Every structure is written in C-alpha cells, then in structure tokens.
Jmol script that loads the backbone (N, CA, C; Angstrom):
load data "model"
ATOM      1  N   MET A   1     129.038 103.373 114.140  1.00  0.00           N
ATOM      2  CA  MET A   1     130.136 103.916 113.361  1.00  0.00           C
ATOM      3  C   MET A   1     130.481 102.935 112.247  1.00  0.00           C
ATOM      4  N   TYR A   2     131.150 103.465 111.260  1.00  0.00           N
ATOM      5  CA  TYR A   2     131.595 102.640 110.138  1.00  0.00           C
ATOM      6  C   TYR A   2     133.074 102.336 110.282  1.00  0.00           C
ATOM      7  N   ARG A   3     133.463 101.168 109.825  1.00  0.00           N
ATOM      8  CA  ARG A   3     134.863 100.740 109.866  1.00  0.00           C
ATOM      9  C   ARG A   3     135.349 100.531 108.433  1.00  0.00           C
ATOM     10  N   ARG A   4     136.613 100.342 108.252  1.00  0.00           N
ATOM     11  CA  ARG A   4     137.200 100.085 106.935  1.00  0.00           C
ATOM     12  C   ARG A   4     136.482  98.936 106.241  1.00  0.00           C
ATOM     13  N   ALA A   5     136.091  97.926 106.992  1.00  0.00           N
ATOM     14  CA  ALA A   5     135.419  96.757 106.418  1.00  0.00           C
ATOM     15  C   ALA A   5     134.047  97.110 105.829  1.00  0.00           C
ATOM     16  N   ASP A   6     133.467  98.243 106.225  1.00  0.00           N
ATOM     17  CA  ASP A   6     132.176  98.657 105.694  1.00  0.00           C
ATOM     18  C   ASP A   6     132.292  99.215 104.284  1.00  0.00           C
ATOM     19  N   PHE A   7     133.487  99.580 103.869  1.00  0.00           N
ATOM     20  CA  PHE A   7     133.732 100.104 102.524  1.00  0.00           C
ATOM     21  C   PHE A   7     134.321  99.001 101.657  1.00  0.00           C
ATOM     22  N   GLN A   8     133.895  98.944 100.414  1.00  0.00           N
ATOM     23  CA  GLN A   8     134.385  97.910  99.512  1.00  0.00           C
ATOM     24  C   GLN A   8     135.697  98.279  98.838  1.00  0.00           C
ATOM     25  N   GLY A   9     136.012  99.579  98.729  1.00  0.00           N
ATOM     26  CA  GLY A   9     137.200 100.002  97.996  1.00  0.00           C
ATOM     27  C   GLY A   9     138.138 100.849  98.836  1.00  0.00           C
ATOM     28  N   ALA A  10     139.149 101.393  98.154  1.00  0.00           N
ATOM     29  CA  ALA A  10     140.144 102.240  98.810  1.00  0.00           C
ATOM     30  C   ALA A  10     139.634 103.673  98.898  1.00  0.00           C
ATOM     31  N   TRP A  11     139.996 104.392  99.928  1.00  0.00           N
ATOM     32  CA  TRP A  11     139.546 105.764 100.122  1.00  0.00           C
ATOM     33  C   TRP A  11     140.175 106.684  99.082  1.00  0.00           C
ATOM     34  N   ASP A  12     139.353 107.569  98.507  1.00  0.00           N
ATOM     35  CA  ASP A  12     139.823 108.552  97.530  1.00  0.00           C
ATOM     36  C   ASP A  12     140.113 109.894  98.180  1.00  0.00           C
ATOM     37  N   PHE A  13     139.188 110.390  98.978  1.00  0.00           N
ATOM     38  CA  PHE A  13     139.358 111.713  99.577  1.00  0.00           C
ATOM     39  C   PHE A  13     138.439 111.900 100.772  1.00  0.00           C
ATOM     40  N   ALA A  14     138.741 112.936 101.529  1.00  0.00           N
ATOM     41  CA  ALA A  14     137.872 113.428 102.596  1.00  0.00           C
ATOM     42  C   ALA A  14     137.779 114.938 102.420  1.00  0.00           C
ATOM     43  N   LEU A  15     136.547 115.467 102.338  1.00  0.00           N
ATOM     44  CA  LEU A  15     136.307 116.894 102.139  1.00  0.00           C
ATOM     45  C   LEU A  15     135.443 117.444 103.262  1.00  0.00           C
ATOM     46  N   ARG A  16     135.796 118.602 103.756  1.00  0.00           N
ATOM     47  CA  ARG A  16     134.931 119.328 104.684  1.00  0.00           C
ATOM     48  C   ARG A  16     134.169 120.352 103.855  1.00  0.00           C
ATOM     49  N   VAL A  17     132.849 120.305 103.916  1.00  0.00           N
ATOM     50  CA  VAL A  17     131.991 121.149 103.088  1.00  0.00           C
ATOM     51  C   VAL A  17     131.107 121.997 103.996  1.00  0.00           C
ATOM     52  N   LYS A  18     130.991 123.287 103.648  1.00  0.00           N
ATOM     53  CA  LYS A  18     130.065 124.180 104.340  1.00  0.00           C
ATOM     54  C   LYS A  18     129.034 124.642 103.324  1.00  0.00           C
ATOM     55  N   MET A  19     127.770 124.322 103.589  1.00  0.00           N
ATOM     56  CA  MET A  19     126.670 124.670 102.692  1.00  0.00           C
ATOM     57  C   MET A  19     125.873 125.810 103.320  1.00  0.00           C
ATOM     58  N   PRO A  20     125.786 126.950 102.636  1.00  0.00           N
ATOM     59  CA  PRO A  20     124.976 128.040 103.170  1.00  0.00           C
ATOM     60  C   PRO A  20     123.483 127.696 103.134  1.00  0.00           C
ATOM     61  N   PRO A  21     122.669 128.430 103.879  1.00  0.00           N
ATOM     62  CA  PRO A  21     121.224 128.190 103.844  1.00  0.00           C
ATOM     63  C   PRO A  21     120.685 128.222 102.413  1.00  0.00           C
ATOM     64  N   ASN A  22     119.710 127.373 102.158  1.00  0.00           N
ATOM     65  CA  ASN A  22     119.023 127.283 100.862  1.00  0.00           C
ATOM     66  C   ASN A  22     119.943 126.891  99.712  1.00  0.00           C
ATOM     67  N   SER A  23     121.000 126.137 100.006  1.00  0.00           N
ATOM     68  CA  SER A  23     121.869 125.624  98.948  1.00  0.00           C
ATOM     69  C   SER A  23     121.678 124.112  98.844  1.00  0.00           C
ATOM     70  N   SER A  24     122.188 123.556  97.742  1.00  0.00           N
ATOM     71  CA  SER A  24     121.954 122.144  97.472  1.00  0.00           C
ATOM     72  C   SER A  24     123.168 121.488  96.836  1.00  0.00           C
ATOM     73  N   MET A  25     123.388 120.226  97.174  1.00  0.00           N
ATOM     74  CA  MET A  25     124.241 119.333  96.415  1.00  0.00           C
ATOM     75  C   MET A  25     123.246 118.513  95.626  1.00  0.00           C
ATOM     76  N   GLY A  26     123.006 118.888  94.410  1.00  0.00           N
ATOM     77  CA  GLY A  26     121.925 118.311  93.616  1.00  0.00           C
ATOM     78  C   GLY A  26     121.935 116.798  93.579  1.00  0.00           C
ATOM     79  N   LEU A  27     120.792 116.258  93.258  1.00  0.00           N
ATOM     80  CA  LEU A  27     120.629 114.816  93.134  1.00  0.00           C
ATOM     81  C   LEU A  27     121.597 114.307  92.065  1.00  0.00           C
ATOM     82  N   HIS A  28     122.412 113.318  92.420  1.00  0.00           N
ATOM     83  CA  HIS A  28     123.397 112.788  91.486  1.00  0.00           C
ATOM     84  C   HIS A  28     123.698 111.329  91.806  1.00  0.00           C
ATOM     85  N   GLU A  29     124.323 110.674  90.855  1.00  0.00           N
ATOM     86  CA  GLU A  29     124.687 109.255  91.003  1.00  0.00           C
ATOM     87  C   GLU A  29     126.175 109.106  90.806  1.00  0.00           C
ATOM     88  N   HIS A  30     126.772 108.240  91.593  1.00  0.00           N
ATOM     89  CA  HIS A  30     128.181 107.898  91.422  1.00  0.00           C
ATOM     90  C   HIS A  30     128.256 106.526  90.760  1.00  0.00           C
ATOM     91  N   GLY A  31     129.380 106.239  90.193  1.00  0.00           N
ATOM     92  CA  GLY A  31     129.589 104.941  89.564  1.00  0.00           C
ATOM     93  C   GLY A  31     130.216 103.967  90.537  1.00  0.00           C
ATOM     94  N   GLU A  32     131.468 103.688  90.306  1.00  0.00           N
ATOM     95  CA  GLU A  32     132.204 102.683  91.079  1.00  0.00           C
ATOM     96  C   GLU A  32     132.832 103.284  92.335  1.00  0.00           C
ATOM     97  N   ASP A  33     132.051 104.031  93.089  1.00  0.00           N
ATOM     98  CA  ASP A  33     132.544 104.544  94.365  1.00  0.00           C
ATOM     99  C   ASP A  33     131.387 104.670  95.340  1.00  0.00           C
ATOM    100  N   GLU A  34     131.734 104.879  96.575  1.00  0.00           N
ATOM    101  CA  GLU A  34     130.743 105.087  97.624  1.00  0.00           C
ATOM    102  C   GLU A  34     131.209 106.253  98.486  1.00  0.00           C
ATOM    103  N   GLU A  35     130.254 106.916  99.106  1.00  0.00           N
ATOM    104  CA  GLU A  35     130.582 108.084  99.915  1.00  0.00           C
ATOM    105  C   GLU A  35     129.942 107.968 101.296  1.00  0.00           C
ATOM    106  N   MET A  36     130.631 108.530 102.257  1.00  0.00           N
ATOM    107  CA  MET A  36     130.107 108.672 103.608  1.00  0.00           C
ATOM    108  C   MET A  36     129.905 110.158 103.852  1.00  0.00           C
ATOM    109  N   TYR A  37     128.710 110.573 104.238  1.00  0.00           N
ATOM    110  CA  TYR A  37     128.428 111.944 104.664  1.00  0.00           C
ATOM    111  C   TYR A  37     128.316 111.934 106.180  1.00  0.00           C
ATOM    112  N   ILE A  38     129.094 112.761 106.833  1.00  0.00           N
ATOM    113  CA  ILE A  38     129.031 112.908 108.280  1.00  0.00           C
ATOM    114  C   ILE A  38     128.609 114.350 108.562  1.00  0.00           C
ATOM    115  N   ILE A  39     127.443 114.529 109.161  1.00  0.00           N
ATOM    116  CA  ILE A  39     126.919 115.861 109.434  1.00  0.00           C
ATOM    117  C   ILE A  39     127.595 116.390 110.701  1.00  0.00           C
ATOM    118  N   LEU A  40     128.390 117.456 110.543  1.00  0.00           N
ATOM    119  CA  LEU A  40     129.137 118.036 111.660  1.00  0.00           C
ATOM    120  C   LEU A  40     128.329 119.095 112.402  1.00  0.00           C
ATOM    121  N   ASN A  41     127.567 119.906 111.668  1.00  0.00           N
ATOM    122  CA  ASN A  41     126.731 120.951 112.255  1.00  0.00           C
ATOM    123  C   ASN A  41     125.565 121.240 111.336  1.00  0.00           C
ATOM    124  N   GLY A  42     124.447 121.624 111.924  1.00  0.00           N
ATOM    125  CA  GLY A  42     123.285 122.005 111.149  1.00  0.00           C
ATOM    126  C   GLY A  42     122.394 120.823 110.823  1.00  0.00           C
ATOM    127  N   GLU A  43     121.470 121.065 109.892  1.00  0.00           N
ATOM    128  CA  GLU A  43     120.547 120.023 109.463  1.00  0.00           C
ATOM    129  C   GLU A  43     120.084 120.301 108.041  1.00  0.00           C
ATOM    130  N   GLY A  44     119.543 119.273 107.412  1.00  0.00           N
ATOM    131  CA  GLY A  44     119.064 119.416 106.044  1.00  0.00           C
ATOM    132  C   GLY A  44     118.198 118.248 105.646  1.00  0.00           C
ATOM    133  N   LEU A  45     117.895 118.194 104.361  1.00  0.00           N
ATOM    134  CA  LEU A  45     117.062 117.135 103.806  1.00  0.00           C
ATOM    135  C   LEU A  45     117.902 116.324 102.827  1.00  0.00           C
ATOM    136  N   MET A  46     118.095 115.061 103.132  1.00  0.00           N
ATOM    137  CA  MET A  46     118.895 114.154 102.311  1.00  0.00           C
ATOM    138  C   MET A  46     117.954 113.286 101.486  1.00  0.00           C
ATOM    139  N   THR A  47     118.244 113.189 100.200  1.00  0.00           N
ATOM    140  CA  THR A  47     117.529 112.253  99.341  1.00  0.00           C
ATOM    141  C   THR A  47     118.490 111.119  99.026  1.00  0.00           C
ATOM    142  N   ILE A  48     118.092 109.919  99.335  1.00  0.00           N
ATOM    143  CA  ILE A  48     118.946 108.759  99.087  1.00  0.00           C
ATOM    144  C   ILE A  48     118.055 107.592  98.656  1.00  0.00           C
ATOM    145  N   GLY A  49     118.384 107.036  97.507  1.00  0.00           N
ATOM    146  CA  GLY A  49     117.606 105.916  96.980  1.00  0.00           C
ATOM    147  C   GLY A  49     116.140 106.263  96.773  1.00  0.00           C
ATOM    148  N   GLY A  50     115.862 107.511  96.404  1.00  0.00           N
ATOM    149  CA  GLY A  50     114.493 107.921  96.139  1.00  0.00           C
ATOM    150  C   GLY A  50     113.678 108.309  97.361  1.00  0.00           C
ATOM    151  N   GLU A  51     114.273 108.253  98.551  1.00  0.00           N
ATOM    152  CA  GLU A  51     113.559 108.606  99.778  1.00  0.00           C
ATOM    153  C   GLU A  51     114.193 109.835 100.418  1.00  0.00           C
ATOM    154  N   ASN A  52     113.355 110.699 100.983  1.00  0.00           N
ATOM    155  CA  ASN A  52     113.830 111.880 101.696  1.00  0.00           C
ATOM    156  C   ASN A  52     113.864 111.600 103.193  1.00  0.00           C
ATOM    157  N   LYS A  53     114.941 112.085 103.854  1.00  0.00           N
ATOM    158  CA  LYS A  53     115.013 111.950 105.301  1.00  0.00           C
ATOM    159  C   LYS A  53     115.757 113.144 105.873  1.00  0.00           C
ATOM    160  N   ARG A  54     115.341 113.575 107.057  1.00  0.00           N
ATOM    161  CA  ARG A  54     116.008 114.665 107.757  1.00  0.00           C
ATOM    162  C   ARG A  54     117.347 114.160 108.278  1.00  0.00           C
ATOM    163  N   VAL A  55     118.370 114.974 108.117  1.00  0.00           N
ATOM    164  CA  VAL A  55     119.680 114.667 108.681  1.00  0.00           C
ATOM    165  C   VAL A  55     120.095 115.851 109.546  1.00  0.00           C
ATOM    166  N   ARG A  56     120.838 115.562 110.597  1.00  0.00           N
ATOM    167  CA  ARG A  56     121.279 116.612 111.516  1.00  0.00           C
ATOM    168  C   ARG A  56     122.609 116.220 112.145  1.00  0.00           C
ATOM    169  N   LYS A  57     123.161 117.149 112.881  1.00  0.00           N
ATOM    170  CA  LYS A  57     124.461 116.960 113.520  1.00  0.00           C
ATOM    171  C   LYS A  57     124.567 115.570 114.154  1.00  0.00           C
ATOM    172  N   GLY A  58     125.664 114.886 113.818  1.00  0.00           N
ATOM    173  CA  GLY A  58     125.923 113.557 114.360  1.00  0.00           C
ATOM    174  C   GLY A  58     125.513 112.421 113.440  1.00  0.00           C
ATOM    175  N   ASP A  59     124.679 112.700 112.434  1.00  0.00           N
ATOM    176  CA  ASP A  59     124.250 111.639 111.516  1.00  0.00           C
ATOM    177  C   ASP A  59     125.375 111.253 110.560  1.00  0.00           C
ATOM    178  N   MET A  60     125.421 109.955 110.230  1.00  0.00           N
ATOM    179  CA  MET A  60     126.371 109.415 109.262  1.00  0.00           C
ATOM    180  C   MET A  60     125.566 108.654 108.216  1.00  0.00           C
ATOM    181  N   ILE A  61     125.742 109.029 106.953  1.00  0.00           N
ATOM    182  CA  ILE A  61     124.962 108.434 105.877  1.00  0.00           C
ATOM    183  C   ILE A  61     125.911 107.807 104.866  1.00  0.00           C
ATOM    184  N   LEU A  62     125.717 106.539 104.550  1.00  0.00           N
ATOM    185  CA  LEU A  62     126.557 105.849 103.570  1.00  0.00           C
ATOM    186  C   LEU A  62     125.823 105.791 102.236  1.00  0.00           C
ATOM    187  N   ASN A  63     126.400 106.402 101.225  1.00  0.00           N
ATOM    188  CA  ASN A  63     125.860 106.388  99.868  1.00  0.00           C
ATOM    189  C   ASN A  63     126.544 105.262  99.103  1.00  0.00           C
ATOM    190  N   LYS A  64     125.780 104.235  98.796  1.00  0.00           N
ATOM    191  CA  LYS A  64     126.321 103.019  98.165  1.00  0.00           C
ATOM    192  C   LYS A  64     126.690 103.243  96.695  1.00  0.00           C
ATOM    193  N   PRO A  65     127.555 102.383  96.135  1.00  0.00           N
ATOM    194  CA  PRO A  65     127.906 102.477  94.711  1.00  0.00           C
ATOM    195  C   PRO A  65     126.658 102.427  93.824  1.00  0.00           C
ATOM    196  N   HIS A  66     126.672 103.237  92.784  1.00  0.00           N
ATOM    197  CA  HIS A  66     125.591 103.322  91.810  1.00  0.00           C
ATOM    198  C   HIS A  66     124.278 103.825  92.408  1.00  0.00           C
ATOM    199  N   GLY A  67     124.334 104.344  93.624  1.00  0.00           N
ATOM    200  CA  GLY A  67     123.142 104.900  94.255  1.00  0.00           C
ATOM    201  C   GLY A  67     122.970 106.369  93.888  1.00  0.00           C
ATOM    202  N   THR A  68     121.755 106.860  94.013  1.00  0.00           N
ATOM    203  CA  THR A  68     121.439 108.259  93.748  1.00  0.00           C
ATOM    204  C   THR A  68     121.206 108.955  95.079  1.00  0.00           C
ATOM    205  N   HIS A  69     121.808 110.148  95.226  1.00  0.00           N
ATOM    206  CA  HIS A  69     121.637 110.893  96.461  1.00  0.00           C
ATOM    207  C   HIS A  69     121.837 112.387  96.224  1.00  0.00           C
ATOM    208  N   GLY A  70     121.363 113.174  97.151  1.00  0.00           N
ATOM    209  CA  GLY A  70     121.515 114.619  97.112  1.00  0.00           C
ATOM    210  C   GLY A  70     121.266 115.172  98.500  1.00  0.00           C
ATOM    211  N   LEU A  71     121.673 116.418  98.720  1.00  0.00           N
ATOM    212  CA  LEU A  71     121.516 117.042 100.025  1.00  0.00           C
ATOM    213  C   LEU A  71     121.084 118.482  99.832  1.00  0.00           C
ATOM    214  N   LEU A  72     120.041 118.879 100.552  1.00  0.00           N
ATOM    215  CA  LEU A  72     119.507 120.231 100.502  1.00  0.00           C
ATOM    216  C   LEU A  72     119.603 120.834 101.893  1.00  0.00           C
ATOM    217  N   ASN A  73     120.233 122.010 101.986  1.00  0.00           N
ATOM    218  CA  ASN A  73     120.201 122.754 103.239  1.00  0.00           C
ATOM    219  C   ASN A  73     118.977 123.652 103.176  1.00  0.00           C
ATOM    220  N   ASP A  74     117.870 123.156 103.685  1.00  0.00           N
ATOM    221  CA  ASP A  74     116.619 123.907 103.672  1.00  0.00           C
ATOM    222  C   ASP A  74     116.396 124.684 104.964  1.00  0.00           C
ATOM    223  N   SER A  75     117.473 124.838 105.743  1.00  0.00           N
ATOM    224  CA  SER A  75     117.385 125.575 107.000  1.00  0.00           C
ATOM    225  C   SER A  75     117.885 127.011 106.813  1.00  0.00           C
ATOM    226  N   ASP A  76     117.843 127.770 107.888  1.00  0.00           N
ATOM    227  CA  ASP A  76     118.362 129.140 107.848  1.00  0.00           C
ATOM    228  C   ASP A  76     119.747 129.232 108.478  1.00  0.00           C
ATOM    229  N   GLN A  77     120.376 128.063 108.711  1.00  0.00           N
ATOM    230  CA  GLN A  77     121.712 127.991 109.292  1.00  0.00           C
ATOM    231  C   GLN A  77     122.657 127.250 108.333  1.00  0.00           C
ATOM    232  N   GLU A  78     123.955 127.492 108.496  1.00  0.00           N
ATOM    233  CA  GLU A  78     124.948 126.779 107.694  1.00  0.00           C
ATOM    234  C   GLU A  78     124.911 125.287 108.033  1.00  0.00           C
ATOM    235  N   LEU A  79     125.093 124.456 107.025  1.00  0.00           N
ATOM    236  CA  LEU A  79     125.186 123.001 107.184  1.00  0.00           C
ATOM    237  C   LEU A  79     126.628 122.612 106.884  1.00  0.00           C
ATOM    238  N   GLU A  80     127.282 121.971 107.833  1.00  0.00           N
ATOM    239  CA  GLU A  80     128.682 121.573 107.675  1.00  0.00           C
ATOM    240  C   GLU A  80     128.773 120.048 107.717  1.00  0.00           C
ATOM    241  N   LEU A  81     129.500 119.488 106.753  1.00  0.00           N
ATOM    242  CA  LEU A  81     129.627 118.042 106.711  1.00  0.00           C
ATOM    243  C   LEU A  81     131.013 117.626 106.242  1.00  0.00           C
ATOM    244  N   LEU A  82     131.350 116.399 106.535  1.00  0.00           N
ATOM    245  CA  LEU A  82     132.567 115.763 106.078  1.00  0.00           C
ATOM    246  C   LEU A  82     132.142 114.694 105.087  1.00  0.00           C
ATOM    247  N   ILE A  83     132.766 114.696 103.903  1.00  0.00           N
ATOM    248  CA  ILE A  83     132.473 113.687 102.876  1.00  0.00           C
ATOM    249  C   ILE A  83     133.733 112.848 102.674  1.00  0.00           C
ATOM    250  N   ILE A  84     133.586 111.554 102.806  1.00  0.00           N
ATOM    251  CA  ILE A  84     134.688 110.616 102.584  1.00  0.00           C
ATOM    252  C   ILE A  84     134.274 109.715 101.427  1.00  0.00           C
ATOM    253  N   GLN A  85     135.102 109.640 100.399  1.00  0.00           N
ATOM    254  CA  GLN A  85     134.785 108.803  99.239  1.00  0.00           C
ATOM    255  C   GLN A  85     135.790 107.675  99.106  1.00  0.00           C
ATOM    256  N   ALA A  86     135.260 106.488  98.806  1.00  0.00           N
ATOM    257  CA  ALA A  86     136.079 105.310  98.564  1.00  0.00           C
ATOM    258  C   ALA A  86     135.750 104.774  97.176  1.00  0.00           C
ATOM    259  N   SER A  87     136.783 104.353  96.453  1.00  0.00           N
ATOM    260  CA  SER A  87     136.615 103.841  95.092  1.00  0.00           C
ATOM    261  C   SER A  87     136.671 102.320  95.098  1.00  0.00           C
ATOM    262  N   LEU A  88     135.838 101.700  94.271  1.00  0.00           N
ATOM    263  CA  LEU A  88     135.834 100.243  94.164  1.00  0.00           C
ATOM    264  C   LEU A  88     136.932  99.749  93.221  1.00  0.00           C
ATOM    265  N   LYS A  89     137.494 100.656  92.422  1.00  0.00           N
ATOM    266  CA  LYS A  89     138.524 100.245  91.462  1.00  0.00           C
ATOM    267  C   LYS A  89     139.876 100.642  91.922  1.00  0.00           C
TER     268      LYS A  89
END
end "model"
wireframe off; spacefill off
backbone 0.3
color backbone group
C-alpha cells in the first residue's frame, strides 16, 4: 500500500471512474503532479513509462510526475477505478 510519505505533494482530488468496454484514457503526461490508479473491478491494459502491463482488480499503480501513462479497457466488462491526484506545487 501507499502512504502519504509516498507522495511528494498535497492531494488534489479522488475520482471514481467507470470505463465501458473498449474505451480508453488516452496516453497523456502530467506536469507537476502524480496520480494513483486503484483498480476496483475489471481489468485492462496500462501503458506507463513506455511499457504495457495488464492491470486487474486490486492493483495500485503510481504515475510519477512528468511520466506518460494511459489506460485501455480492452475487455468486454466494465473497468472501475479510483484515481487520486497529488500536486507538487
């Protein structure tokens, strides 16, 4: 698990997201913030730092500042996740 000390900045928001099958959070980069993706249900393909990896229920992925990441629900089931963002400024 991650603790407050694992984040460099203050928390900005927490969002619960439901992604239908064959939908995507396109590849994108953040600036002075970092995000935690917590997979609540389902599975998908996460691209982080140029590498693809399968993610599924229970996985927690930390997207570092200035990193590139994206998420594709390539399954036939809904993908549900919690996104927590912290700002470095």
